[in-house]
C-alpha positions, -999 to +999 in steps of 0.1 A: -419+845+916-445+835+891-437+839+855-461+856+831-477+831+807-463+846+774-427+844+788-434+808+800-447+801+764-414+815+748-392+796+774-410+763+763-405+767+727-370+774+730-365+743+752-383+723+727-363+736+699-329+728+717-340+693+726-349+687+687-319+703+675-298+681+699-316+650+685-311+661+651-273+664+655-270+632+672-289+615+645-267+631+617-236+621+635-248+585+640-257+583+601-224+599+592-204+576+614-225+544+603-217+553+566-180+560+572-157+534+558-142+514+589-106+518+592-085+486+587-053+476+600-026+480+576+002+457+575+038+472+577+074+463+573+105+479+579+131+492+554+162+471+559+199+474+550+219+443+536+229+423+508+204+414+480+206+385+458+187+390+426+177+357+407+158+345+377+134+316+384+122+292+357+111+256+350+123+236+322+131+199+314+164+178+312+180+167+282+211+148+272+241+173+261+255+170+225+226+152+214+229+133+183+203+142+159+186+118+135+169+137+105+149+123+074+173+114+046+176+142+017+163+116-011+147+142-032+111+131-025+089+157-009+073+136+021+085+105+036+063+082+056+074+067+089+068+031+090+091+023+122+098+045+154+110+038+186+089+049+219+101+081+237+126+074+264+133+038+250+169+026+256+185+017+225+222+002+219+246+018+192+234+006+158+198-001+169+172+009+144+154+040+158+133+050+130+125+038+093+108+052+064+087+038+036+112+025+007+085+015-018+098+043-044+131+038-039+127+000-043+111+005-075+139+028-085+165+001-075+149-026-096+146-002-126+184+007-122+195-029-117+173-038-149+191-011-167+225-021-154+221-057-166+212-044-201+239-020-204+265-048-193+252-071-220+255-040-245+291-035-234+300-073-240+284-069-274+302-039-282+336-056-274+327-084-292+320-066-323+352-045-317+372-077-318+354-089-349+361-057-366+398-057-356+401-093-371+385-080-402+407-052-405+438-073-397+428-097-424+421-069-449+457-053-443+472-087-445+453-094-478+465-060-491+500-064-482+500-100-499+483-085-532+510-057-533+538-082-530+522-103-557+519-073-582+555-063-576+564-099-584+542-098-617+560-064-626+593-079-625+584-100-653+572-071-675+602-073-699+593-107-707+555-097-714+536-077-740+535-042-734+497-042-727+504-069-699+531-049-687+508-018-684+480-040-665+507-052-641+516-017-633+482-006-629+475-035-605+506-027-584+495+011-581+462-002-571+475-025-546+498+002-532+469+027-530+445+002-512+472-008-485+480+031-480+444+037-474+438+007-451+469+017-431+457+052-431+422+044-418+435+016-394+439+041-363+402+058-369+384+023-374+402+012-342+393+044-323+357+039-334+353+007-321+368+016-288+344+046-287+314+022-292+328+005-262+332+035-243+296+047-249+281+014-237+303+014-206+295+049-198+257+037-199+268+008-178+284+029-152+253+054-152+230+026-145+254+013-118+255+048-101+216+048-102+214+014-087+240+024-062+220+057-052+186+038-047+205+014-027+222+039-006+189+059-001+171+028+012+199+023+035+196+059+046+159+055+051+167+035+083+181+056+110+201+038+136+214+050+169+251+067+166+254+058+204+238+041+234+211+064+252+176+070+255+154+082+224+139+117+224+112+118+197+107+153+181+075+172+178+059+170+144+057+208+131+051+194+096+016+213+097-002+235+074-016+256+102-005+272+136-021+294+162-005+309+193+000+285+221-004+255+200+014+222+212+029+201+185+024+163+189+053+141+190+060+120+157+045+087+153+040+059+129+025+068+097+032+107+098+046+124+069+081+141+073+099+165+050+135+157+039+158+166+062+136+171+090+146+159+126+126+130+137+145+120+169+177+125+188+200+103+209+214+126+240+248+117+254+240+106+288+274+115+302+267+151+298+233+165+310+219+199+302+187+217+312+166+236+288+140+262+299+119+290+283+123+323+301+103+358+295+119+381+275+124+409+300+148+386+320+172+385+289+193+416+297+201+401+333+216+367+318+248+357+304+266+327+295+287+312+326+263+327+351+258+300+380+223+282+387+209+258+412+188+231+395+163+208+414+147+177+396+110+178+407+110+139+407+141+140+431+135+172+454+162+161+478+190+161+451+203+196+444+224+201+413+246+229+400+247+241+364+259+271+343+244+289+315+260+274+280+236+292+255+208+317+251+186+311+221+166+332+200+133+349+211+100+336+198+063+336+208+034+359+206+039+395+213+023+391+249+043+361+258+077+367+243+100+339+257+138+327+249+152+293+251+182+292+278+204+260+282+224+251+312+249+225+314+249+205+348+285+201+365+275+167+380+253+139+368+230+112+385+223+076+373+186+085+381+184+112+358+161+107+326+154+129+296+123+151+297+124+152+336+109+185+349+134+208+368+131+242+388+159+265+379+171+293+401+197+314+382+218+340+402+223+373+381+236+400+406+242+403+444+239+440+456+260+447+488+248+471+517+218+485+502+182+495+513+156+471+505+118+464+508+095+437+499+082+443+464+046+449+473+055+480+493+066+499+464+038+516+445+040+531+410+018+554+390+026+577+361+062+572+361+064+577+401+077+553+423+066+560+458+059+541+493+034+549+521+056+558+551+042+554+585+042+587+606+025+601+637-003+616+616-009+584+598+005+569+562+020+596+539+033+589+503+069+593+502+087+594+468+118+570+463+142+560+437+139+527+424+174+512+419+166+474+410+138+451+412+132+414+416+101+392+418+101+394+457+125+425+465+133+460+455+162+479+461+154+517+468+171+550+477+153+580+496+141+564+527+156+558+564+169+526+574+142+510+600+115+532+586+080+516+587+060+515+552+028+498+545+026+467+524-009+476+510-025+509+500-038+527+531-073+541+532-085+570+511-073+597+537-042+586+536-041+582+498-053+618+495-027+630+518-001+613+498-012+629+465-010+664+485+023+658+499+035+646+462+018+674+446+033+700+473+068+684+466+064+688+430+055+724+433+085+731+458+107+715+431 
């Protein structure tokens, strides 16, 4: 049958429209698929059950235990200048000079004190000689007074043979002799004490000058720091600075530096006892305690493993964004190849949790106080809330998952993340 012309036109129009619509839909799907973020393979891991050992890792340096500190002497001077100093790590024997300071001021004080001492000694000699002379003079006066009194008494015995006037004169002479002798005998102790006091005054001045000379001499000896025992020299950092900024590294002391009295300049470690010192982040302080074991590896001796235990946890210092505290560990064994300042790696065992569920740390996600993981299910990855029990640098102990469950080690695509958020919201509503 032949189709009428109008109907044929309608059919052709419909056919063309269908073909155009199909082409448009295919183009739209092609553009959508090309702009869609390609799916990527997400690494996964299994939830495992077993024992988890928690450790704190740090790097530090070796130092001798029970170090003997050498400090600038307390001489009263504000600043002392270093004139001699051994090199860091230099081996010294007991009694060897480790450091020395400028003694110009003390040498001047010593010469001045010695001059005062010599003058005081001459003053003492003079005072003693004067005292001897005064004692002789006093004895002579006493002897003469006693002699005059005796003569006056003898003259008075002949008063009956003399005139009345001569007899009265003899009586007056006798009374005067008695009074003079009594006055001399009365003044003798005080005059002798005055002579001795003059000697004591000069002797005190001599002792004072002697003490000043001895102090200056002792100060000069104290300005030479000697090794109290054999060992290696550890030179201290020069913190005698008027300015400081966070992260600043203080240089070691060197010849010519100014040192405050009482400031530590060097130390001689006890080579029979070794310690490792490390600066550890403040957040790990609550996990550490004295007596905890540690494995210590000297970087210069990688094949030699040493054991140690924490002996001291120091105070926290540093800027707010990098607060650290000093941790000192005593080594249980020594090695003749050890030297002060050697770098070490320290692994401190803090706790061992038995038969717990654990995951690699990167599998745990945290947001707004919520801890969750992306669990793999048939429909894809779904966010599951978990309870975080304990965390280490590489592992986390959790609750709320099944053993052998698969979880993502990285955040999956947007669809999975959106599903996880919906799932979390639904759980929150149901609760």
